[in-house]
C-alpha positions as CSV (number, residue, x, y, z in Angstrom):
1,M,-101.5,35.8,140.2
2,K,-103.0,37.1,137.1
3,K,-100.4,40.0,137.6
4,K,-97.4,38.2,138.1
5,L,-98.1,36.7,135.0
6,A,-98.7,39.9,133.0
7,L,-95.6,41.4,134.4
8,T,-93.9,38.4,133.7
9,F,-94.9,38.4,130.0
10,T,-94.4,42.0,129.9
11,V,-90.7,41.8,131.6
12,T,-90.4,39.2,129.0
13,A,-91.2,41.1,125.8
14,L,-89.7,44.4,126.9
15,A,-86.6,42.4,126.7
16,A,-87.3,40.7,123.7
17,V,-87.4,43.6,122.0
18,M,-84.4,44.7,123.4
19,A,-82.1,42.1,122.6
20,L,-83.0,41.9,119.2
21,S,-83.3,46.3,118.3
22,G,-79.4,45.2,118.2
23,C,-79.3,43.1,115.4
24,G,-79.9,44.1,111.9
25,N,-78.0,47.3,110.9
26,N,-80.6,50.3,108.2
27,N,-77.9,53.1,107.8
28,A,-78.2,54.2,104.6
29,N,-75.0,55.5,105.0
30,N,-73.1,52.1,105.2
31,N,-70.1,52.1,102.8
32,N,-68.7,49.0,103.9
33,G,-65.8,50.1,105.6
34,S,-64.3,52.5,102.5
35,T,-62.3,56.3,103.1
36,T,-63.0,57.1,99.7
37,P,-66.3,60.6,100.2
38,P,-68.9,60.0,97.4
39,A,-68.5,61.3,93.5
40,G,-67.5,64.8,93.5
41,N,-65.9,65.6,97.0
42,A,-63.1,67.4,97.2
43,G,-62.1,66.1,100.1
44,G,-63.2,64.5,103.0
45,E,-60.2,61.2,102.8
46,A,-58.6,59.5,105.5
47,K,-54.9,59.7,104.2
48,A,-52.1,57.0,104.9
49,I,-48.9,58.9,103.6
50,T,-45.4,57.2,104.5
51,V,-42.5,59.9,104.7
52,N,-38.5,58.5,104.1
53,A,-35.9,60.6,105.1
54,T,-32.5,60.3,104.1
55,N,-29.7,62.4,104.3
56,F,-30.3,65.0,102.4
57,E,-34.0,64.6,101.9
58,F,-37.9,64.1,102.4
59,D,-39.6,61.6,99.6
60,P,-42.0,62.8,98.7
61,P,-41.0,66.1,99.1
62,D,-44.4,67.4,97.8
63,V,-48.0,66.2,99.7
64,K,-50.3,66.6,98.1
65,L,-53.9,66.6,99.6
66,N,-57.8,68.4,99.5
67,A,-59.4,70.7,101.8
68,G,-61.4,68.3,104.8
69,D,-58.7,65.5,104.4
70,K,-57.6,63.3,107.9
71,V,-54.4,62.3,107.4
72,T,-52.0,60.2,109.3
73,I,-48.3,60.5,108.6
74,T,-46.0,58.4,109.5
75,L,-41.9,59.2,109.2
76,K,-39.8,56.6,108.4
77,N,-35.4,57.1,108.4
78,D,-33.4,55.3,105.8
79,T,-30.3,56.5,106.7
80,G,-29.2,59.0,109.2
81,N,-31.2,60.6,112.5
82,H,-34.2,63.0,111.1
83,G,-37.0,64.0,112.8
84,L,-40.6,65.5,110.6
85,E,-41.8,69.2,112.0
86,I,-45.4,70.3,109.8
87,P,-45.7,73.7,112.4
88,D,-48.6,74.6,111.2
89,F,-50.8,71.5,112.2
90,N,-48.2,70.5,115.8
91,V,-46.6,67.9,114.1
92,N,-43.1,66.6,115.4
93,L,-42.2,63.1,114.6
94,K,-39.1,60.5,115.3
95,N,-38.3,58.3,113.4
96,G,-41.1,55.3,113.5
97,E,-43.7,57.9,114.7
98,S,-46.8,58.8,113.8
99,A,-49.9,61.7,114.0
100,T,-52.8,62.5,112.6
101,F,-54.3,66.0,111.8
102,T,-57.0,66.6,109.7
103,V,-55.5,70.1,106.6
104,D,-58.7,72.4,107.0
105,K,-58.0,74.8,104.7
106,A,-56.7,75.4,100.9
107,G,-52.4,76.3,101.4
108,S,-49.1,75.2,100.8
109,Y,-47.5,74.6,104.7
110,D,-43.4,73.6,104.7
111,F,-42.0,70.3,106.9
112,H,-38.5,70.4,107.9
113,C,-36.3,68.0,109.7
114,S,-36.9,68.9,113.5
115,I,-33.0,67.5,114.2
116,Q,-30.4,68.8,113.5
117,C,-28.8,66.1,111.1
118,G,-25.4,67.5,109.6
119,S,-24.0,69.7,107.5
120,G,-27.5,69.9,104.6
121,H,-30.0,69.7,107.6
122,A,-31.0,73.6,106.1
123,D,-31.9,71.6,103.0
124,M,-34.3,69.0,104.3
125,V,-37.9,70.6,103.5
126,G,-41.1,69.2,102.3
127,K,-44.4,70.5,101.6
128,L,-47.5,69.6,101.9
129,T,-50.0,71.3,99.5
130,V,-53.9,71.5,100.1
131,S,-55.8,72.1,97.2
Protein backbone atom coordinates (compact mmCIF):
# COMPACT_ATOMS: atom_id res chain seq x y z
CA MET A 1 0.00 0.00 0.00
CA LYS A 2 2.86 2.39 0.85
CA LYS A 3 4.47 1.74 -2.56
CA LYS A 4 1.19 2.46 -4.36
CA LEU A 5 0.73 5.71 -2.39
CA ALA A 6 4.33 6.78 -3.08
CA LEU A 7 3.91 6.04 -6.81
CA THR A 8 0.66 8.02 -6.96
CA PHE A 9 2.29 10.97 -5.19
CA THR A 10 5.32 10.88 -7.54
CA VAL A 11 3.17 10.75 -10.68
CA THR A 12 0.97 13.60 -9.40
CA ALA A 13 4.02 15.73 -8.53
CA LEU A 14 5.57 15.15 -11.96
CA ALA A 15 2.31 16.04 -13.69
CA ALA A 16 2.08 19.27 -11.68
CA VAL A 17 5.68 20.23 -12.51
CA MET A 18 5.13 19.57 -16.22
CA ALA A 19 1.88 21.56 -16.27
CA LEU A 20 3.42 24.53 -14.47
CA SER A 21 6.56 24.58 -16.62
CA GLY A 22 4.49 25.91 -19.53
CA CYS A 23 3.03 28.78 -17.51
CA GLY A 24 4.96 32.00 -17.76
CA ASN A 25 7.63 33.26 -20.07
CA ASN A 26 11.05 34.27 -18.90
CA ASN A 27 12.32 35.31 -22.30
CA ALA A 28 14.82 38.16 -21.95
CA ASN A 29 14.60 38.80 -25.71
CA ASN A 30 10.84 39.40 -25.72
CA ASN A 31 10.09 42.24 -28.14
CA ASN A 32 6.29 42.19 -27.85
CA GLY A 33 5.88 41.29 -31.52
CA SER A 34 7.91 44.21 -32.85
CA THR A 35 9.82 43.70 -36.09
CA THR A 36 12.23 46.55 -35.42
CA PRO A 37 15.74 45.40 -34.45
CA PRO A 38 17.62 46.95 -31.52
CA ALA A 39 19.19 50.36 -32.22
CA GLY A 40 22.44 50.18 -34.14
CA ASN A 41 21.51 47.26 -36.39
CA ALA A 42 21.67 48.07 -40.09
CA GLY A 43 19.34 45.30 -41.22
CA GLY A 44 17.27 42.37 -40.15
CA GLU A 45 13.92 44.13 -40.15
CA ALA A 46 10.75 42.60 -41.54
CA LYS A 47 9.50 44.80 -44.39
CA ALA A 48 6.14 44.61 -46.16
CA ILE A 49 6.17 46.37 -49.53
CA THR A 50 3.38 46.76 -52.06
CA VAL A 51 4.44 47.60 -55.60
CA ASN A 52 1.68 49.16 -57.70
CA ALA A 53 1.84 48.51 -61.45
CA THR A 54 0.30 50.83 -64.01
CA ASN A 55 0.84 51.33 -67.72
CA PHE A 56 3.96 51.38 -67.93
CA GLU A 57 5.64 51.92 -64.57
CA PHE A 58 6.07 50.59 -61.06
CA ASP A 59 5.38 52.62 -57.93
CA PRO A 60 7.69 52.78 -56.11
CA PRO A 61 10.31 52.44 -58.85
CA ASP A 62 13.19 52.14 -56.34
CA VAL A 63 12.78 50.17 -53.10
CA LYS A 64 15.41 50.87 -50.40
CA LEU A 65 16.38 48.00 -48.08
CA ASN A 66 19.15 47.03 -45.69
CA ALA A 67 21.17 43.83 -45.98
CA GLY A 68 19.54 41.22 -43.78
CA ASP A 69 15.99 42.56 -44.16
CA LYS A 70 13.25 39.95 -44.62
CA VAL A 71 10.97 41.32 -47.32
CA THR A 72 7.41 40.44 -48.23
CA ILE A 73 6.63 42.06 -51.56
CA THR A 74 3.12 42.19 -53.03
CA LEU A 75 2.17 43.17 -56.58
CA LYS A 76 -0.97 45.22 -57.14
CA ASN A 77 -2.08 46.03 -60.69
CA ASP A 78 -3.77 49.41 -60.81
CA THR A 79 -4.02 49.55 -64.60
CA GLY A 80 -3.42 46.82 -67.16
CA ASN A 81 -2.11 43.27 -66.79
CA HIS A 82 1.41 43.15 -65.32
CA GLY A 83 3.78 40.86 -63.49
CA LEU A 84 6.80 41.55 -61.32
CA GLU A 85 9.97 39.50 -61.65
CA ILE A 86 13.13 39.81 -59.52
CA PRO A 87 15.49 37.23 -61.06
CA ASP A 88 18.16 37.58 -58.34
CA PHE A 89 15.68 36.42 -55.69
CA ASN A 90 13.72 33.94 -57.82
CA VAL A 91 10.53 36.01 -57.52
CA ASN A 92 7.85 36.14 -60.23
CA LEU A 93 4.47 37.56 -59.18
CA LYS A 94 1.11 38.14 -60.82
CA ASN A 95 -1.52 40.59 -59.55
CA GLY A 96 -2.31 40.11 -55.87
CA GLU A 97 0.48 37.61 -55.25
CA SER A 98 3.22 38.00 -52.62
CA ALA A 99 6.68 36.55 -52.06
CA THR A 100 8.90 36.59 -48.99
CA PHE A 101 12.68 36.52 -49.17
CA THR A 102 15.75 37.88 -47.36
CA VAL A 103 18.10 40.36 -48.99
CA ASP A 104 21.40 38.99 -47.77
CA LYS A 105 23.92 41.33 -49.38
CA ALA A 106 24.25 44.94 -50.48
CA GLY A 107 23.77 45.77 -54.13
CA SER A 108 21.33 46.88 -56.77
CA TYR A 109 18.81 44.34 -58.05
CA ASP A 110 16.56 45.03 -61.04
CA PHE A 111 12.93 44.02 -61.29
CA HIS A 112 10.76 44.20 -64.39
CA CYS A 113 7.34 43.40 -65.76
CA SER A 114 7.14 39.69 -66.57
CA ILE A 115 3.94 39.84 -68.66
CA GLN A 116 4.01 41.34 -72.15
CA CYS A 117 1.82 44.36 -71.51
CA GLY A 118 2.12 46.54 -74.57
CA SER A 119 4.34 49.15 -76.22
CA GLY A 120 5.94 50.38 -72.96
CA HIS A 121 6.71 46.90 -71.63
CA ALA A 122 10.50 47.19 -72.13
CA ASP A 123 10.59 50.39 -70.06
CA MET A 124 8.70 48.88 -67.13
CA VAL A 125 11.59 48.35 -64.72
CA GLY A 126 12.39 49.06 -61.10
CA LYS A 127 15.19 48.51 -58.63
CA LEU A 128 15.82 47.09 -55.17
CA THR A 129 18.66 49.04 -53.59
CA VAL A 130 20.22 47.19 -50.66
CA SER A 131 22.75 48.94 -48.43
